[in-house]
N, C-alpha and C positions, 0 to 999 in steps of 0.2 A: 839345526836341529827344533825344535823348543823345548821347554824345562820338563816339560811332559814327559815328550816322549823319550828324552834321554833319561826320564828317572823310573821311567817304566824300563830302557833298554838296557840300565846299569841295575835294576831289580832282578827281572828277567837273569844275567849273567849269571847271578849269584846266588840266587833259589837254587836255578841250573846243577851248577858247581856241587854243591852241599848238596844236591838226591841226589847229585853221580855219587858222589863218596856214599851214601849211605846205601845204593843198590849196591856198593861196589861191598861191601858189608856185611852187610844185611841185609834185611827181608821187607821189601816194600810192598802191601797188600793193595791191586790195582783201589780199588774201594778207598785206600786211604792216600792214597795221590793225591785228589784234590785238596780235602784239607787240610795236606803234610803242606800241599807248598801255596795254601795260604796264609796260612800260620807264619810261613820261613816269608811269604813276600811281604805280610805288616809287619813284620817285625825288621826289616833291616828297609818298607820306605818311613817310619820314624827316623832316622839315623843319618841317611841320606839324603831328606827334608829341610833337615837340620842342617842350617849355614854358618852353624859352630863351627864345623867342623870339615877341611876339603874331602877332593875326593881318595885324595890322594892319602891324607892319613885312614882313611874310613879301607882303603884298598890294603895298605900296609896291616891294618888291626884284624882283616879277612884273613888274611893268611895265615903269619901269623896264631893265629884262635884258633884255626881248621889242624895248625898237627898241634897246638895244645891241648886241644879236646879228645884226636885221637890218641895219642902219651898216655893223657888218664883212664882211657877208656882199658888202653893196652893194659895200663897197671891190673888195673881192677881185674881184668879177662887172667890175669898170675893169677889170680886169691881163689873167683868162684868163676861159673861158667856165666856166659852172658848168647842169651838165646838173641838171633839174629830176628828174627820180630821186633826182638826189644831197640834195638839194637837203630834205630833211625833215631826216636822218640829219648833214648840216651844220650847219644853221637848230639842231636839239637840244643839239650839242657847245657851241656856241659859244653858247646860251642860259643851258647849264650853267655853263660858267666865268664868267657875269660876276652869275649868279645868284648861287654860293661870294660872289663879291666884295661886290657891293651886300649882299649879308644881312650882311656881317662886320662893313660899313659900323658898323650895329647894335649898341651896347651890351647883348650879352643882358639879357634883364629877370632878377632875378635869384628866384628861386625864392624863396617865402618858404616853410622848414619851417612845420607846426606845430609850432606855441610848447608846448614839454611842457609838460605838464595839472602841475600841483600838485594835492597830497590834504594837506591837514589831519588825522592822528588826534587824538580830542582820546579820552581813559582814564583810568584809577586806573591806579598804578604797580602796583597789585595784579591787574589785570586786563593785564600785559606781556606775557608768552606772548602770548596770543591776538592784538594789537597787535602785535605783531613779527611772526606767521604772516601777519598781513594786511599789513604792509607786506612783506614777501616773495610775494607772489603776485602783488602790482599791481608790485612792481617786473620782475616777468614780462610785463609789460605797456610795458617801457620813461617808467612810472608815477612822477614823485616820489611819494612818501609819504615825512612829519615825523613821528618822533616822538619826542618833547620828551626821551627820557632815554636815548633812542638818536645822539640829531641835536646835540646839545650838547656840546663841549667841553668835558673840566675848567678852568675858572679863565677860563672865557667870563663875560659877562653875560647868568645865562637870559631875565630878563625880556625883555630886550633880543632876542632870539634871539625867544625866542613872539609877539612882538607884529609881529616882522616876517614871519614867516608863516603872523601872522594877516592881514596886510595881502597874502601872495601869494597867498593859497589859488585854485584854483576850484571844491573841491567839498571838503564841512568833513561828516567822518565822525565818529559820535558814541555808545560806544562802551558802550553803557548795561547797566550794571548795579548794585544794590548799595552796590561801592566811590564808582559814577561815582558817584553822589545823594550819597556821604558826602563828596567832595572837593572842597576849597572853591575851585581850580583849574581841576577842569575847568567848572561852571557859569559861570565867569567867561569860562569860556574861548567857551563854548555861546552866554553872550549877547552878547557882539564879534561873533562870527558869523552873527547873528542881522541884527542891523545892517552890515553890507556885503555882506545881499543876496543870496551868493551861493546854488547845490547843499549843501541838507542833507540829509541822511542820515544816518536811526538807526541802528541795530543792535542791538535787545534779545540779551546772551548769557546772562540769566537768570531771562529771563519777567517784566525786568521793563521797561513801559510808556515811552514818551516824554513827558512831564510842561512843566509851564511852556511860549514859547514854543515849544520843540523838536514839541508835539503839532498844530504847524501846518506840521507834515512829512513827507515821506516814511518810514519805516519797514517795514525788516525784522525782523519779530516774531519771527524763533528764528536766529540760528546756525549753520551748516552749516559744519565743522571734522571732519576726520576724524584721524586721530594712527594713526600705523606704525614698524615699529623704523626708526631709521636705514639700517638694509645686514643683514643677514643674520646678519652675526656680532654682531653692535652691537646690547645694550639703550638706546640712547640714544632717545629717543623725537621723533618729529618733526610737528606740529602742519601739515595742510594746511586752508587753508580759498581753495582756490581757488576752490568753487563759490560762494561766498559771494559774494569779488570780482565772478567773473561774473554775477552777480545786478545788481552793484554797477553794473557796467559798464553793463547797460542800463538800469537807471534813469537813468543818464549820462549816454544817449541822448536823453532830451526837451531838454536842454536844447543850441537848436542847433550855438550858435558852438562848440560843444565835437565836436559828427560828423567834421571833419575829420582831430582827431587822434585819438579810439579809433578810425578808421578806420584810421591806422597803425600802432597798437595794437596793434589782433586779427592784425591780419597778421604783424607781429613776435613777438607769439604764438600764431601755427599749431607753432611746434617745441615746447610745451610741455603738445600737448592730449595729455593720454595713456589714450582709448577711445574706439572711433566712435560709440558715442552723444553724445556731448560732441566729437567732428569734426563732428559734423551738423550739432549744434546751434549751433559757434562759426563753421563755413560758413551756414551759414541768414541769421546776423545777420549775418556780413563781406555777403553779398547781396545784404543789406536797405539796405545806405549806400555802393548803384552809385547814378554811373558810378565805375570805373574809371580812368587814365593806362595809360604804356607802363610805367614802371618800377613801379608798383601789381601787374596783373596777372600780370608776368612773375614778380612775387617770393610772389603764391601759387601760381603753375603749381610754381615752385620749393621754396615751403615743408611745398605739396601731393607733390612725388615722392619732399622728404628722411625724412615721417614719416609712417608707413602709417598710418599712424589713418586716413588722409585715401583715399588712392588703395586701400586694402586694402575700405574697407567699403562696401556693397549700397547704402548711405540715400546716400553720399554720392557717388559714382561719378556717377549722374545730373546732378548737382551739378555736376561736374567740368563734364560734356559741354559742358550748354547754356551751360556756362564760354568755352568755346572756342571755343563756334564762335558765341558773340555777340561777342568780341574776336579772330575768328581771327588779323583785321588785325593786331593790336600783337604776337602774342606770339611770341618769338624762337624760330626755326624748329624750333633742338636741343632746347627745351625742351618744346616741342608734339610732338613726339617722342618724350621720353622719359613723358612724362604719359600722352602715347595707348598707346605698349606699357601698360604699368604697369599701367592701366582695361577694357582691352582685355577681351573675353568669353574 
């Protein structure tokens, strides 16, 4: 069951229960039923889709509030007359009041945002420009990337810092080259990484293939980078390895416990996607990681609004339309109107 179908099922259950209570003690005109049902559904959608409370907490607050609302109305009826036609709205008003109170009694569940992913890049200092470009691309995904020659402050005990990062990484990347093989330290780092039983990815930057224990793990046989001038008026060159990093991200998805982190990182990275083709590839990968919660789907829509590579791409538009249709109840009305205006024929 998807999050959306579950949301609809729970909302329907609560709505039907309340309407049954109203019809049991009051009077609901046929023509009033649709608007009353819609009003109740909208009320519950806000709470059920709020991840700060568990389904069990909402259910407890629901049952308690039903009883308390009925007790209040019973007390009112002792003092004056309550007409059957007035009962539904009065009951709903009292129920909402107590539902807010009862739910606030629960300590909201702390949302455990996925911990920030950590990547250790093992490389020869002679290949530090490539390592730096890879780190820059991972930064765009909000992923921590450790490079020994960049991230160790002068005066710090560098062996301790390297060991600490080797004990913390989620993914180990070996930049294989003639320089890597000749380095005493990179071979020790690779050996340490193998013993940690974590994801290891080798990237060949000069046709050198994995060797020793590194042969056991997945490898990218060709580094994909492009070089361009930093600006129109500058001859300073920038090395862009984003294509290779995107390939690494796809490999990382083979580890189930990394998927939720990567989903969040892919959404954040949408702002940096530079072309129509890469936007479609990015969106397809993101869609494969469904379901999305309310916050995630609204962030996807916002990023698609702000980056024209998504909303002007003929390949992306059908995907966005399907995404909107599937998550319509989650999407804020302003976001929905804006994106639909941008992707309409």
